[in-house]
LOMAR-848736 format. One record per atom (N, C-alpha, C): x, y, z; residue in one letter. Coordinates in steps of 0.001 Angstrom, whole numbers, plus 524288, in hexadecimal, padded with zeros to 5 digits. Layout:
N
XYZA;...
# end
This chain:
153
8164B7F3187FEB2M;811A07F41B7FB57M;810767F9877FCD3M;810F27FE177F8F0L;80EF0804207FB19L;80887804547F987L;806C9806FB7FDE1D;80136808667FC5CD;7FFFF80DFE7F9B8D;7FCB880FBC7F953S;7FBA4814BA7F724S;7FE0B81A817FB42S;7FC97818A97FF8BT;7FD7581C31802E0T;8037381DA7802CFT;806E48196280356A;80BF381B2F802F0A;80DC181E457FE73A;80B9F81B9F7F9B6A;80CC6820367F4A7A;80A7A824E67F38DA;8069C826217F6E6V;803D182AF97F675V;806CF82E6D7FA9DV;8077B82C427FFDEA;80A5F83029802E0A;8109D831FA8004EA;8130582D7A7FE31A;8183D830177FBB8A;81735832957F758A;813398329B7F36BE;8117F835827EF19E;8106D83B0E7F14FE;80DE783C167F69FR;80C34840847F821R;81192843427FB00R;814768406D7FD23Q;81AB3842C57FF6CQ;81E938443B7FA71Q;81C24844227F54AG;81F43844ED7F17BG;8234D841377F010G;8228283C777F098K;82603837067F043K;82404835357E981K;827468337A7E800N;826218301F7E283N;8253982BC17E511N;8238D828117E18EA;82381821847E28AA;827AE820087E3D7A;82C438202F7E159R;8317681E7F7E0C1R;8330681FDE7E6D8R;83325825717E8B2Q;8341C8261B7EE19Q;830F7822877F308Q;82B3A822917F0BBL;829C7820207F46EL;82B0E81A0F7F56CL;82BEE816DA7F082L;82D4C8118E7F16AL;83392810D57F31CL;8366C8154A7F20EE;83C4B8166E7F577E;83C10814E47FB56E;8380B819347FD10S;838A78197380204S;834DA8153C8049DS;8318F811D2802A3V;82F0180E7A804A6V;833128097F8041EV;8364D808A88006AA;83AA880456800EDA;83DCE8062580496A;83F85809C4805D6L;8444280BED8096EL;8422980BC280F84L;83CAF80CCA81010E;83A7580B7F81465E;839B9805E0816DDE;83892803A581223T;836EA7FD308135BT;83C367F9DA81276T;8402F7FC3C80FA9G;844677F8EA80E66G;842D07F42880B66G;83DF47F4EF80686D;83C7F7F21E803F5D;83A507F50A7FE5ED;83D0E7F2D57F9DFE;83A947F5127F60EE;8365E7F2707F234E;8339C7EDFA7F454G;8305F7EAB67F391G;82B357EDFD7F424G;82ADF7F2977F0C5I;826A37F5B07F1A1I;821897F5047ECC4I;81CB77F3AC7EDB6A;8194E7F3387E9A2A;813F37F7127EB28A;810787F7577E878V;80CB87F9CE7E82FV;807707F5EF7E5DFV;803AD7F7687EA02S;7FF3F7F42A7E7DFS;7FBF97F76A7E303S;7F8E07F50A7DF1DV;7F69E7F72E7DC1BV;7F0D47FA267DD9CV;7F0507F9EA7E1B2V;7EC167FDBB7E672V;7EEF1803077E710V;7F443802917E798T;7F674807557E9A7T;7F73D809F57E420T;7F7A2808317E009V;7F7A380AB97DB0BV;7F25F80D247DA5CV;7EDFE8095D7DAEDL;7E84480BB07D968L;7E80A811D87DD8DL;7E986810A77E2DDE;7E8D6814837E689E;7ECAC81AB17E3F1E;7F10D8190F7E211L;7F3D181D6D7DFBEL;7F09481FDE7DB76L;7EFA681CB87D8CBA;7ECDF81EE17D346A;7E82C821237D3E0A;7E6258203A7D964H;7E1358226D7DB6FH;7E348828697DCB7H;7E860827DD7DF2CG;7E93782DDA7E111G;7EB9D831757DDF7G;7ED1B82F837D7CEI;7EE68832D37D30EI;7E8CB834247D1C7I;7E5A3831927D091A;7E081833717CE19A;7DE3D836D37D1E5A;7DEED837247D707R;7DCAB83B4E7DB08R;7E074840617DBE9R;7E3C0840B17D99AA;7E7E0844607DA91A;7E52584A087D903A;7E5B684D527DC73D;7E35C852E37DAD7D;7E5EC856C97D84FD;7EA1A854FB7D5A9T;7EC40858AB7D34FT;7EF56855AA7CF3CT;7F14E857537C9DEA;7F3CF854C37C65DA;7FA0C8539B7C833A;7FB42857547CA46E;80133856127CC79E;800D4851C47D07FE;7FDA5851497D4B1R;7FCF584D3F7D7D2R;7FB8B8482E7D4EER;7F8D5848037D16FR;7F74A842667CE6FR;7FC51840E97CC1CR;7FFC4845677C873D;8046B842EF7C4D5D;80785841117CA24D;80885843977CDB4R;80C5F843197D312R;80BD883C037D484R;805C483B3D7D669R;8033B835B87D739R;8060F8326A7D355R;803C1833A57CD94Q;8047C82F6F7C914Q;809EC82F497C9ECQ;80D008325D7C9E4R;8134D831A97C9C9R;814D782D937CCDCR;812C882E787D298F;813AF82AEC7D624F;812B8825B07D599F;80DC8824A27D2B9L;80BD381F497D283L;80F0F81DBD7CEA6L;80FCC81F7A7CA5DD;8131581DFB7C590D;8178981BA37C7DCD;81A6981E577CC40E;81EED81D757CC74E;81E868186E7CFFAE;81A50818267D2FDL;81A428143F7D6B6L;8188B80EB97D31FL;815C780EE47CFEDL;8150480A3C7CC94L;819AA808B97C97CL;81D6E80A687C95CT;8226C8097D7C5D8T;824EE807667CA84T;82490807FF7CFB5G;828BC8078C7D36CG;82805803987D687G;823EA801FA7D759V;822517FC127DA00V;81F0B7F9487D772V;81E8B7F4207D7C6P;81AF57F09A7D766P;814C37F2AF7D90DP;811C07F1597D586I;80C1D7F2A97D5AEI;809187EC867D788I;808857EBE37DC31Q;806A47E65C7DC99Q;7FE7A7E6FF7DB72Q;7FD157E2147D92CP;7F79E7E3087D7FAP;7F4D77E0167DCCFP;7EF897E1F07DBDEV;7EC437DE9B7E145V;7EBCE7D9007DEEBV;7ED1D7D4C57E054T;7EC4F7CF347DE48T;7E7587CD047E1B6T;7E6177C8EF7DF60V;7E1EE7C5D77E128V;7E3EF7C3817E7BDV;7E8117C2A37E8D6P;7EA437C14D7EECDP;7E9F97C6DC7F1A6P;7EB6B7CAB87EF08I;7EB547CF477F13BI;7E5B37D1A97F3A8I;7E2DC7D0AF7EF6BA;7DCF57D1AA7EF9CA;7DA9B7CE917F3FBA;7DBEA7C9987F569L;7D9387C4E97F85CL;7DC6E7C7CB7FD8BL;7E0B17C8E07FDC0R;7E1E57C9C0802F4R;7E0437CE0D8052CR;7DF097D314800AFA;7DC9E7D715803DCA;7D68B7D6B680490A;7D4F37D2E180272G;7CED37D21480347G;7CE027CF938088CG;7D26A7CBCC8095FQ;7D1F37C8B980F05Q;7D3807CC7581477Q;7D5E97D01A811CEL;7D8527D34981676L;7D4157D8B1816A1L;7D0E37D9D2812E0D;7CCF37DC8881390D;7C9197DA028167AD;7C6BD7D67481559G;7C2917D36581824G;7C3BC7D20381DCBG;7C9AB7D06381E92Q;7CAFF7D02F82483Q;7CA437D5B782729Q;7CBE87DA1182461S;7CB747DE9F82762S;7C6587E13382855S;7C3237E0BC823F9Q;7BCBD7E1B982385Q;7BA437DF318289BQ;7BC557D907829E8A;7B9987D69982BF0A;7BA667D86583254A;7BF737DABE833DAK;7C0637DD928388CK;7BE847E2688398EK;7BBFC7E60D83450G;7BBB77EB29834B6G;7BE467EE5683341G;7C19E7EC5C82F89I;7C6AC7EFAD82E48I;7C6117F06182776I;7C53C7F4E2826C7R;7C4967F62F82040R;7CAA57F86E81EFCR;7CD037F5AB81B46I;7D17D7F869818D2I;7D1047F8D78127AI;7D29A7FE318108FP;7D13C7FE9480A62P;7D4697FAA4807D8P;7D0CC7FA1B803A5L;7D26D7F67F7FF93L;7D7A37F7057FDF5L;7D91C7FA8A7FC78S;7DF237FC7D7FB39S;7E2587FA8F7FE28S;7E19F7FC5080340D;7E63B7FA6480799D;7E64E7F47880836D;7E1007F24880743L;7E1DB7EBEC806C9L;7E4327E9DD803C9L;7E3AE7EB067FE53L;7E5317EA747FA0EL;7EBA87EAE97FA9EL;7EDCB7EEFE7FC57I;7F3B77F00E7FC65I;7F5CF7EBFC800CBI;7F2847EBAE8056EG;7F4D77E87A809BBG;7F4CF7E2CD80739G;7F0DA7E0A880554A;7F14D7DCD6803E5A;7F53E7DAA27FF67A;7F65A7DF147FC12S;7FB467DF4F7F888S;800227DDFE7FACES;8000B7E0567FE56A;8050B7E0FE80163A;805EE7DAAB80457A;801FC7DA3D80727L;8020A7D54C80832L;802637D07280534L;8002B7CF428019CE;800A57CC627FD77E;806187CCB37FB34E;808967D08B7F938L;80DCA7D1DC7F76CL;8127A7D2897FB1DL;811857D1AE7FE19G;816167D214803EDG;817F07D77F803DDG;8152B7DBB780381Y;817A17E0A3802C6Y;814B37E326808D7Y;817377E72080A72G;815AA7EA1480F7BG;812807EED280CC0G;810E27F20480F86V;80D797F70480D70V;810127FC8480F74V;811887FE9380C03G;812EE8043780CB6G;80D948073480B7FG;80D7480B7480FEET;8079E80D0881003T;807CF811C5813B9T;804E08159481368R;802A28192481598R;7FD9B818B48178DR;7FAEA8140281700N;7F5EE81385817DAN;7F5BB8112E81D60N;7F2F9813578219FP;7F1E8810CD826FAP;7EEAF80CD2825C4P;7EC5280AAF822E1S;7EB43805C682399S;7ECF8800DE820D7S;7F276802D181ECCL;7F6817FD8B81F21L;7FB657FFBC82223L;7FA7C803248261ES;7FF91803EB82967S;800468005282E5ES;80358802AD83192T;804F77FE77835D9T;7FF0F7FE5983AA7T;7FC548028483A3AH;7F80D8029E83EA0H;7F33F8031883B39H;7F3257FF0F837D5S;7EF107FFB1833BFS;7EB9B7FB0183456S;7E6A57FB4083373R;7E2177F7818334ER;7E4667F2C983194R;7E8457F23882EC8F;7E9E77ECB982D65F;7EC597EAB4832B2F;7EE337ED0383579E;7F2107EB52839D2E;7EDD37E99683DD8E;7EA7C7EC5283E5FH;7E6787EC7384297H;7E2177E8238420EH;7E1DD7E6CB83D2AH;7DF077E2E483C2BH;7E1A87DD4483BADH;7E02E7DA0C83EABS;7E2FC7D4A683F3BS;7E3677D1C0839AAS;7DF227D02A83689A;7E10B7CEE383188A;7E3CD7D21082E1CA;7E3C37D88A82D6CL;7E6E17D9DC82AE2L;7ED3E7DBB882D8FL;7ED1A7DB018329AG;7F1E07DC388362AG;7F4EB7D83783412G;7F39B7D2F8833D9T;7F6A37CE18831A6T;7F8687CE7082C7BT;7F3597CF6182863E;7F3877CF17823C0E;7F8077D4428215DE;7F70A7D9548242EF;7FA047DCC88218CF;7FE3D7DC6C82683F;8018F7D89182639G;806477D7B582ADEG;8097C7DBB98277EG;809F17DE478248EL;80CB57E1F982198L;80BB47E6C38242DL;808377E6D08275CV;807647EBEB82A01V;80BC27ED4382E16V;80DA27E96683111R;8124F7EA1783512R;8168E7E4C08332AR;816397E39782E22G;819D67DFD382CD9G;819677DB1282F65G;814277D8E6830E4H;813C57D36483418H;814047CF9B82FF5H;812F17CFDC82B54N;812957CAB7827ACN;815647CD0682285N;817447D0F9821D5S;819447D39C81D11S;81ED17D4BE81E7AS;8222D7D38C81B52P;827387D69F81B72P;827C57DB9881A30P;823407DDD081844R;823247E3B48165CR;81F267E60781913R;81FD37E82C81DEAP;81BA27E9E7820E9P;819467EF8B81D8CP;815767F22C81EB1T;813407F5CF81DDAT;816827FB9A82059T;817F47FE7281B0EL;81BBA803E381D31L;81770806A881C0DL;8168480A0C82157V;8139480EE382055V;81633813FD81E96V;8159981611819FEL;819168196F81854L;817E081EC981B33L;
# end
């Protein structure tokens, strides 16, 4: 499951969504790539904040191509429940995780995906790994419980 940091990095490197998806599939050996609706929201936010018409158009083309290239996974009740549980457990230990990261991570867990990211909060040395409840829940960080580990792009 790709998060917005992977998409933004690819777009900034001049890649289109198809090239991003191909490189992720090549790197992981897995073509089962998806995107959370939260990632779509974050990318739409980036389009609205573009400082030039050219940048806005490039970002819009990237998002349009991404939307036709992969399944977009909604936030369902089970995903929301898992995210809430993880958030409560992490905050009880003094760890705050952004809501978007919680929803994307919980989506990946519920649906059996790893996470393709450039986000340090989901990467190998993240607060997910160092927090016992999330280190277990986010087994995808090092592949502990998920067949698809996090790919730090």
